[in-house]
C-alpha positions as CSV (number, residue, x, y, z in Angstrom):
1,X,-9.7,-10.7,-15.6
2,X,-8.0,-8.3,-18.5
3,X,-3.8,-7.1,-17.7
4,X,-5.1,-4.1,-17.4
5,X,-7.8,-4.4,-14.2
6,X,-5.0,-6.1,-12.5
7,X,-3.4,-3.4,-12.7
8,X,-6.0,-1.1,-11.5
9,X,-6.6,-3.4,-8.9
10,X,-3.0,-3.1,-7.8
11,X,-3.0,0.6,-8.1
12,X,-6.4,0.9,-5.8
13,X,-4.7,-1.5,-3.0
14,X,-2.2,0.8,-2.9
15,X,-3.6,3.8,-2.6
16,X,-5.4,2.6,0.0
17,X,-2.3,0.8,1.9
18,X,-0.6,4.1,2.1
19,X,-3.3,5.7,3.6
20,X,-3.5,3.6,6.5
21,X,-0.1,4.0,6.5
22,X,-0.3,7.7,6.6
23,X,-2.8,7.6,10.0
24,X,-0.8,4.8,11.6
25,X,2.4,7.0,11.8
26,X,5.9,6.2,13.5
27,X,7.7,3.9,12.2
28,X,5.3,1.1,11.4
29,X,3.2,3.9,9.5
30,X,6.0,4.9,7.0
31,X,6.8,1.5,6.4
32,X,3.5,0.8,5.5
33,X,3.1,4.3,3.3
34,X,6.3,2.8,1.0
35,X,4.9,-0.2,0.8
36,X,1.6,1.0,-0.2
37,X,3.1,3.6,-2.8
38,X,5.5,0.1,-3.8
39,X,2.3,-1.0,-5.3
40,X,0.7,2.4,-6.5
41,X,4.5,3.1,-8.5
42,X,4.7,-1.0,-9.8
43,X,0.8,-1.2,-10.4
44,X,1.4,2.4,-12.9
45,X,4.1,0.7,-14.6
46,X,2.9,-2.9,-15.3
47,X,-0.4,-0.5,-17.1
48,X,2.6,0.9,-19.9
49,X,4.5,-2.8,-20.1
50,X,3.6,-4.0,-24.1
51,X,1.6,-7.2,-23.8
52,X,3.6,-10.2,-25.0
53,X,1.2,-11.9,-27.4
54,X,2.6,-15.6,-28.3
55,X,1.8,-17.7,-31.4
56,X,0.5,-21.0,-31.5
57,X,3.0,-23.3,-32.2
58,X,3.4,-24.5,-35.6
59,X,2.9,-28.2,-36.2
60,X,3.3,-29.4,-39.0
């Protein structure tokens, strides 16, 4: 799985979790909503992170 695909999955799950928190309401709902919003933010930030490419070690 590519890194960008993982970011979309994390953000998508965050949307679902945030919606569940919205409908639950109260203190529990606020916690669940914040947890979902954090996943959305982290998924979006991960999309803009530069990929680290390693070069094979020179064995000579």
